NUMI-249606 format. One record per residue (C-alpha): residue number from 1; residue in one letter; x, y, z. Coordinates in steps of 0.02 Angstrom, whole numbers, always signed. Layout:
N
<atom resi="NUM" resn="A" xx="X" yy="Y" zz="Z"/>
...
END
This chain:
231
<atom resi="1" resn="X" xx="+4353" yy="+2201" zz="+20696"/>
<atom resi="2" resn="X" xx="+4186" yy="+2241" zz="+20779"/>
<atom resi="3" resn="X" xx="+4078" yy="+2093" zz="+20824"/>
<atom resi="4" resn="X" xx="+4191" yy="+1965" zz="+20740"/>
<atom resi="5" resn="X" xx="+4280" yy="+1837" zz="+20851"/>
<atom resi="6" resn="X" xx="+4453" yy="+1773" zz="+20808"/>
<atom resi="7" resn="X" xx="+4486" yy="+1601" zz="+20882"/>
<atom resi="8" resn="X" xx="+4656" yy="+1561" zz="+20958"/>
<atom resi="9" resn="X" xx="+4710" yy="+1384" zz="+20998"/>
<atom resi="10" resn="X" xx="+4686" yy="+1222" zz="+20903"/>
<atom resi="11" resn="X" xx="+4583" yy="+1128" zz="+21032"/>
<atom resi="12" resn="X" xx="+4401" yy="+1140" zz="+20980"/>
<atom resi="13" resn="X" xx="+4344" yy="+1119" zz="+21160"/>
<atom resi="14" resn="X" xx="+4443" yy="+1266" zz="+21227"/>
<atom resi="15" resn="X" xx="+4452" yy="+1395" zz="+21089"/>
<atom resi="16" resn="X" xx="+4483" yy="+1572" zz="+21148"/>
<atom resi="17" resn="X" xx="+4391" yy="+1709" zz="+21055"/>
<atom resi="18" resn="X" xx="+4481" yy="+1874" zz="+21033"/>
<atom resi="19" resn="X" xx="+4378" yy="+2028" zz="+20996"/>
<atom resi="20" resn="X" xx="+4433" yy="+2207" zz="+20970"/>
<atom resi="21" resn="X" xx="+4364" yy="+2359" zz="+20880"/>
<atom resi="22" resn="X" xx="+4473" yy="+2441" zz="+20748"/>
<atom resi="23" resn="X" xx="+4456" yy="+2631" zz="+20725"/>
<atom resi="24" resn="X" xx="+4348" yy="+2674" zz="+20574"/>
<atom resi="25" resn="X" xx="+4492" yy="+2764" zz="+20488"/>
<atom resi="26" resn="X" xx="+4577" yy="+2594" zz="+20460"/>
<atom resi="27" resn="X" xx="+4543" yy="+2478" zz="+20314"/>
<atom resi="28" resn="X" xx="+4554" yy="+2289" zz="+20340"/>
<atom resi="29" resn="X" xx="+4683" yy="+2194" zz="+20240"/>
<atom resi="30" resn="X" xx="+4644" yy="+2017" zz="+20179"/>
<atom resi="31" resn="X" xx="+4766" yy="+1912" zz="+20280"/>
<atom resi="32" resn="X" xx="+4673" yy="+1749" zz="+20246"/>
<atom resi="33" resn="X" xx="+4618" yy="+1668" zz="+20083"/>
<atom resi="34" resn="X" xx="+4686" yy="+1602" zz="+19920"/>
<atom resi="35" resn="X" xx="+4803" yy="+1705" zz="+19810"/>
<atom resi="36" resn="X" xx="+4660" yy="+1749" zz="+19693"/>
<atom resi="37" resn="X" xx="+4547" yy="+1799" zz="+19837"/>
<atom resi="38" resn="X" xx="+4681" yy="+1908" zz="+19917"/>
<atom resi="39" resn="X" xx="+4725" yy="+1990" zz="+19750"/>
<atom resi="40" resn="X" xx="+4542" yy="+2029" zz="+19714"/>
<atom resi="41" resn="X" xx="+4513" yy="+2103" zz="+19887"/>
<atom resi="42" resn="X" xx="+4672" yy="+2207" zz="+19879"/>
<atom resi="43" resn="X" xx="+4622" yy="+2278" zz="+19709"/>
<atom resi="44" resn="X" xx="+4449" yy="+2319" zz="+19777"/>
<atom resi="45" resn="X" xx="+4529" yy="+2405" zz="+19927"/>
<atom resi="46" resn="X" xx="+4649" yy="+2503" zz="+19816"/>
<atom resi="47" resn="X" xx="+4505" yy="+2563" zz="+19708"/>
<atom resi="48" resn="X" xx="+4411" yy="+2619" zz="+19864"/>
<atom resi="49" resn="X" xx="+4556" yy="+2704" zz="+19956"/>
<atom resi="50" resn="X" xx="+4643" yy="+2777" zz="+19803"/>
<atom resi="51" resn="X" xx="+4488" yy="+2815" zz="+19700"/>
<atom resi="52" resn="X" xx="+4558" yy="+2982" zz="+19641"/>
<atom resi="53" resn="X" xx="+4724" yy="+2907" zz="+19584"/>
<atom resi="54" resn="X" xx="+4767" yy="+2831" zz="+19414"/>
<atom resi="55" resn="X" xx="+4748" yy="+2644" zz="+19391"/>
<atom resi="56" resn="X" xx="+4936" yy="+2617" zz="+19388"/>
<atom resi="57" resn="X" xx="+4953" yy="+2698" zz="+19561"/>
<atom resi="58" resn="X" xx="+4816" yy="+2587" zz="+19630"/>
<atom resi="59" resn="X" xx="+4894" yy="+2434" zz="+19551"/>
<atom resi="60" resn="X" xx="+5065" yy="+2476" zz="+19624"/>
<atom resi="61" resn="X" xx="+4993" yy="+2499" zz="+19798"/>
<atom resi="62" resn="X" xx="+4896" yy="+2337" zz="+19788"/>
<atom resi="63" resn="X" xx="+5053" yy="+2245" zz="+19728"/>
<atom resi="64" resn="X" xx="+5154" yy="+2319" zz="+19872"/>
<atom resi="65" resn="X" xx="+5026" yy="+2258" zz="+19998"/>
<atom resi="66" resn="X" xx="+5019" yy="+2087" zz="+19915"/>
<atom resi="67" resn="X" xx="+5205" yy="+2064" zz="+19951"/>
<atom resi="68" resn="X" xx="+5170" yy="+2091" zz="+20137"/>
<atom resi="69" resn="X" xx="+5033" yy="+1960" zz="+20154"/>
<atom resi="70" resn="X" xx="+5142" yy="+1800" zz="+20152"/>
<atom resi="71" resn="X" xx="+5265" yy="+1865" zz="+20285"/>
<atom resi="72" resn="X" xx="+5117" yy="+1916" zz="+20394"/>
<atom resi="73" resn="X" xx="+5045" yy="+1742" zz="+20379"/>
<atom resi="74" resn="X" xx="+5211" yy="+1667" zz="+20430"/>
<atom resi="75" resn="X" xx="+5218" yy="+1783" zz="+20581"/>
<atom resi="76" resn="X" xx="+5047" yy="+1727" zz="+20644"/>
<atom resi="77" resn="X" xx="+4956" yy="+1887" zz="+20598"/>
<atom resi="78" resn="X" xx="+4768" yy="+1867" zz="+20623"/>
<atom resi="79" resn="X" xx="+4721" yy="+2047" zz="+20581"/>
<atom resi="80" resn="X" xx="+4799" yy="+2191" zz="+20484"/>
<atom resi="81" resn="X" xx="+4730" yy="+2361" zz="+20445"/>
<atom resi="82" resn="X" xx="+4799" yy="+2517" zz="+20362"/>
<atom resi="83" resn="X" xx="+4752" yy="+2700" zz="+20371"/>
<atom resi="84" resn="X" xx="+4788" yy="+2821" zz="+20229"/>
<atom resi="85" resn="X" xx="+4727" yy="+2997" zz="+20263"/>
<atom resi="86" resn="X" xx="+4762" yy="+3181" zz="+20244"/>
<atom resi="87" resn="X" xx="+4785" yy="+3275" zz="+20407"/>
<atom resi="88" resn="X" xx="+4807" yy="+3464" zz="+20404"/>
<atom resi="89" resn="X" xx="+4845" yy="+3456" zz="+20218"/>
<atom resi="90" resn="X" xx="+4982" yy="+3324" zz="+20229"/>
<atom resi="91" resn="X" xx="+4973" yy="+3137" zz="+20191"/>
<atom resi="92" resn="X" xx="+4973" yy="+3023" zz="+20341"/>
<atom resi="93" resn="X" xx="+4974" yy="+2835" zz="+20364"/>
<atom resi="94" resn="X" xx="+4976" yy="+2702" zz="+20499"/>
<atom resi="95" resn="X" xx="+4951" yy="+2516" zz="+20519"/>
<atom resi="96" resn="X" xx="+4877" yy="+2405" zz="+20655"/>
<atom resi="97" resn="X" xx="+4914" yy="+2219" zz="+20665"/>
<atom resi="98" resn="X" xx="+4867" yy="+2080" zz="+20785"/>
<atom resi="99" resn="X" xx="+4964" yy="+1917" zz="+20791"/>
<atom resi="100" resn="X" xx="+4961" yy="+1758" zz="+20895"/>
<atom resi="101" resn="X" xx="+5115" yy="+1651" zz="+20925"/>
<atom resi="102" resn="X" xx="+5159" yy="+1511" zz="+21048"/>
<atom resi="103" resn="X" xx="+5207" yy="+1567" zz="+21222"/>
<atom resi="104" resn="X" xx="+5382" yy="+1493" zz="+21237"/>
<atom resi="105" resn="X" xx="+5508" yy="+1496" zz="+21379"/>
<atom resi="106" resn="X" xx="+5392" yy="+1527" zz="+21525"/>
<atom resi="107" resn="X" xx="+5225" yy="+1479" zz="+21601"/>
<atom resi="108" resn="X" xx="+5077" yy="+1596" zz="+21614"/>
<atom resi="109" resn="X" xx="+5098" yy="+1657" zz="+21795"/>
<atom resi="110" resn="X" xx="+5274" yy="+1720" zz="+21759"/>
<atom resi="111" resn="X" xx="+5251" yy="+1767" zz="+21577"/>
<atom resi="112" resn="X" xx="+5238" yy="+1956" zz="+21596"/>
<atom resi="113" resn="X" xx="+5394" yy="+1970" zz="+21705"/>
<atom resi="114" resn="X" xx="+5486" yy="+1854" zz="+21585"/>
<atom resi="115" resn="X" xx="+5437" yy="+1959" zz="+21433"/>
<atom resi="116" resn="X" xx="+5475" yy="+2121" zz="+21524"/>
<atom resi="117" resn="X" xx="+5654" yy="+2066" zz="+21561"/>
<atom resi="118" resn="X" xx="+5684" yy="+1988" zz="+21390"/>
<atom resi="119" resn="X" xx="+5618" yy="+2135" zz="+21290"/>
<atom resi="120" resn="X" xx="+5711" yy="+2262" zz="+21397"/>
<atom resi="121" resn="X" xx="+5874" yy="+2170" zz="+21360"/>
<atom resi="122" resn="X" xx="+5837" yy="+2144" zz="+21176"/>
<atom resi="123" resn="X" xx="+5781" yy="+2324" zz="+21142"/>
<atom resi="124" resn="X" xx="+5882" yy="+2439" zz="+21256"/>
<atom resi="125" resn="X" xx="+5828" yy="+2595" zz="+21163"/>
<atom resi="126" resn="X" xx="+5643" yy="+2560" zz="+21185"/>
<atom resi="127" resn="X" xx="+5525" yy="+2605" zz="+21326"/>
<atom resi="128" resn="X" xx="+5469" yy="+2437" zz="+21398"/>
<atom resi="129" resn="X" xx="+5340" yy="+2434" zz="+21538"/>
<atom resi="130" resn="X" xx="+5212" yy="+2319" zz="+21617"/>
<atom resi="131" resn="X" xx="+5032" yy="+2379" zz="+21602"/>
<atom resi="132" resn="X" xx="+4864" yy="+2322" zz="+21671"/>
<atom resi="133" resn="X" xx="+4724" yy="+2305" zz="+21544"/>
<atom resi="134" resn="X" xx="+4544" yy="+2246" zz="+21568"/>
<atom resi="135" resn="X" xx="+4600" yy="+2090" zz="+21471"/>
<atom resi="136" resn="X" xx="+4747" yy="+2058" zz="+21589"/>
<atom resi="137" resn="X" xx="+4925" yy="+2108" zz="+21630"/>
<atom resi="138" resn="X" xx="+5032" yy="+2142" zz="+21477"/>
<atom resi="139" resn="X" xx="+5197" yy="+2216" zz="+21419"/>
<atom resi="140" resn="X" xx="+5199" yy="+2377" zz="+21316"/>
<atom resi="141" resn="X" xx="+5345" yy="+2427" zz="+21204"/>
<atom resi="142" resn="X" xx="+5365" yy="+2600" zz="+21128"/>
<atom resi="143" resn="X" xx="+5505" yy="+2610" zz="+21001"/>
<atom resi="144" resn="X" xx="+5567" yy="+2690" zz="+20840"/>
<atom resi="145" resn="X" xx="+5644" yy="+2582" zz="+20705"/>
<atom resi="146" resn="X" xx="+5732" yy="+2626" zz="+20542"/>
<atom resi="147" resn="X" xx="+5621" yy="+2627" zz="+20388"/>
<atom resi="148" resn="X" xx="+5668" yy="+2538" zz="+20228"/>
<atom resi="149" resn="X" xx="+5706" yy="+2685" zz="+20114"/>
<atom resi="150" resn="X" xx="+5791" yy="+2855" zz="+20141"/>
<atom resi="151" resn="X" xx="+5692" yy="+3016" zz="+20126"/>
<atom resi="152" resn="X" xx="+5711" yy="+3132" zz="+19976"/>
<atom resi="153" resn="X" xx="+5827" yy="+3245" zz="+20077"/>
<atom resi="154" resn="X" xx="+5941" yy="+3098" zz="+20123"/>
<atom resi="155" resn="X" xx="+5884" yy="+3083" zz="+20304"/>
<atom resi="156" resn="X" xx="+5854" yy="+2910" zz="+20375"/>
<atom resi="157" resn="X" xx="+5668" yy="+2894" zz="+20413"/>
<atom resi="158" resn="X" xx="+5600" yy="+2802" zz="+20563"/>
<atom resi="159" resn="X" xx="+5440" yy="+2708" zz="+20599"/>
<atom resi="160" resn="X" xx="+5367" yy="+2741" zz="+20771"/>
<atom resi="161" resn="X" xx="+5275" yy="+2595" zz="+20849"/>
<atom resi="162" resn="X" xx="+5184" yy="+2533" zz="+21002"/>
<atom resi="163" resn="X" xx="+5171" yy="+2348" zz="+21040"/>
<atom resi="164" resn="X" xx="+5066" yy="+2267" zz="+21175"/>
<atom resi="165" resn="X" xx="+5110" yy="+2086" zz="+21217"/>
<atom resi="166" resn="X" xx="+4972" yy="+1997" zz="+21311"/>
<atom resi="167" resn="X" xx="+4993" yy="+1817" zz="+21372"/>
<atom resi="168" resn="X" xx="+4827" yy="+1733" zz="+21335"/>
<atom resi="169" resn="X" xx="+4730" yy="+1640" zz="+21469"/>
<atom resi="170" resn="X" xx="+4736" yy="+1479" zz="+21368"/>
<atom resi="171" resn="X" xx="+4915" yy="+1477" zz="+21441"/>
<atom resi="172" resn="X" xx="+4995" yy="+1425" zz="+21276"/>
<atom resi="173" resn="X" xx="+4992" yy="+1581" zz="+21165"/>
<atom resi="174" resn="X" xx="+5044" yy="+1763" zz="+21160"/>
<atom resi="175" resn="X" xx="+4940" yy="+1898" zz="+21078"/>
<atom resi="176" resn="X" xx="+5035" yy="+2048" zz="+21008"/>
<atom resi="177" resn="X" xx="+4944" yy="+2205" zz="+20953"/>
<atom resi="178" resn="X" xx="+5048" yy="+2335" zz="+20862"/>
<atom resi="179" resn="X" xx="+5023" yy="+2509" zz="+20792"/>
<atom resi="180" resn="X" xx="+5156" yy="+2583" zz="+20679"/>
<atom resi="181" resn="X" xx="+5169" yy="+2748" zz="+20585"/>
<atom resi="182" resn="X" xx="+5304" yy="+2840" zz="+20488"/>
<atom resi="183" resn="X" xx="+5216" yy="+3006" zz="+20529"/>
<atom resi="184" resn="X" xx="+5278" yy="+3080" zz="+20695"/>
<atom resi="185" resn="X" xx="+5161" yy="+3229" zz="+20677"/>
<atom resi="186" resn="X" xx="+5011" yy="+3116" zz="+20708"/>
<atom resi="187" resn="X" xx="+5093" yy="+3007" zz="+20841"/>
<atom resi="188" resn="X" xx="+4983" yy="+3073" zz="+20982"/>
<atom resi="189" resn="X" xx="+4822" yy="+3044" zz="+20886"/>
<atom resi="190" resn="X" xx="+4870" yy="+2869" zz="+20825"/>
<atom resi="191" resn="X" xx="+4931" yy="+2817" zz="+20997"/>
<atom resi="192" resn="X" xx="+4766" yy="+2873" zz="+21073"/>
<atom resi="193" resn="X" xx="+4671" yy="+2772" zz="+20944"/>
<atom resi="194" resn="X" xx="+4778" yy="+2620" zz="+20984"/>
<atom resi="195" resn="X" xx="+4750" yy="+2643" zz="+21171"/>
<atom resi="196" resn="X" xx="+4565" yy="+2629" zz="+21136"/>
<atom resi="197" resn="X" xx="+4593" yy="+2466" zz="+21043"/>
<atom resi="198" resn="X" xx="+4690" yy="+2382" zz="+21183"/>
<atom resi="199" resn="X" xx="+4578" yy="+2449" zz="+21322"/>
<atom resi="200" resn="X" xx="+4429" yy="+2370" zz="+21236"/>
<atom resi="201" resn="X" xx="+4509" yy="+2202" zz="+21197"/>
<atom resi="202" resn="X" xx="+4388" yy="+2063" zz="+21244"/>
<atom resi="203" resn="X" xx="+4431" yy="+1880" zz="+21274"/>
<atom resi="204" resn="X" xx="+4310" yy="+1737" zz="+21297"/>
<atom resi="205" resn="X" xx="+4327" yy="+1548" zz="+21296"/>
<atom resi="206" resn="X" xx="+4202" yy="+1462" zz="+21183"/>
<atom resi="207" resn="X" xx="+4158" yy="+1335" zz="+21318"/>
<atom resi="208" resn="X" xx="+4191" yy="+1430" zz="+21480"/>
<atom resi="209" resn="X" xx="+4114" yy="+1587" zz="+21555"/>
<atom resi="210" resn="X" xx="+4277" yy="+1688" zz="+21545"/>
<atom resi="211" resn="X" xx="+4268" yy="+1871" zz="+21495"/>
<atom resi="212" resn="X" xx="+4364" yy="+2031" zz="+21524"/>
<atom resi="213" resn="X" xx="+4219" yy="+2141" zz="+21576"/>
<atom resi="214" resn="X" xx="+4112" yy="+2268" zz="+21483"/>
<atom resi="215" resn="X" xx="+4184" yy="+2367" zz="+21339"/>
<atom resi="216" resn="X" xx="+4220" yy="+2547" zz="+21386"/>
<atom resi="217" resn="X" xx="+4109" yy="+2680" zz="+21306"/>
<atom resi="218" resn="X" xx="+4196" yy="+2782" zz="+21170"/>
<atom resi="219" resn="X" xx="+4289" yy="+2938" zz="+21221"/>
<atom resi="220" resn="X" xx="+4182" yy="+3076" zz="+21142"/>
<atom resi="221" resn="X" xx="+4323" yy="+3203" zz="+21138"/>
<atom resi="222" resn="X" xx="+4437" yy="+3079" zz="+21049"/>
<atom resi="223" resn="X" xx="+4297" yy="+3027" zz="+20932"/>
<atom resi="224" resn="X" xx="+4274" yy="+3210" zz="+20884"/>
<atom resi="225" resn="X" xx="+4460" yy="+3227" zz="+20849"/>
<atom resi="226" resn="X" xx="+4458" yy="+3071" zz="+20741"/>
<atom resi="227" resn="X" xx="+4309" yy="+3134" zz="+20641"/>
<atom resi="228" resn="X" xx="+4394" yy="+3302" zz="+20617"/>
<atom resi="229" resn="X" xx="+4558" yy="+3221" zz="+20562"/>
<atom resi="230" resn="X" xx="+4497" yy="+3077" zz="+20455"/>
<atom resi="231" resn="X" xx="+4319" yy="+3121" zz="+20408"/>
END
């Protein structure tokens, strides 16, 4: 969401602005607004992304996304974006979300160690590690979860995902950034894109001179790969 701040926290005097840049291959979903506004924006998005498809396909895709909007709102999602592309002649898709929820069960100084232990216990099959970002110390989770529907050949599909859980410096909230994809062939490319998002996460209090440092310049080699893959 280049150049657009998202405010976390309800106290007008200490709002924390969250900024991050979403890769250009991703299309923003309307996670805020009235039902009519969301429906109109989803239809506009479907017509843009699926321009070559019949109207009924676009309508079905928009309706599917519309069912996801209320649960995302309940989960504290502040941003959602989807990528639909063709890579090496095969369809590919991924999603990026950002959500903010209360930081419960610990205080800020011990939050990362608390989350590290709790997530390692709760998700024993996942890779759970502490990482250092320009925006602060965080917990990264790499996992694969079952998808909702079986594949045509009867195999159980999985969705690969990366989550980064960052305790926010307002000391009351937790930011979670997530990338998910059902396409293992593009896992390396999507995970590199997501690494660029979290490395360039920028936090700033509205009333205090707090910042995470300069945004890193884009990786030209990765940018070339993205242009080649997604146009």
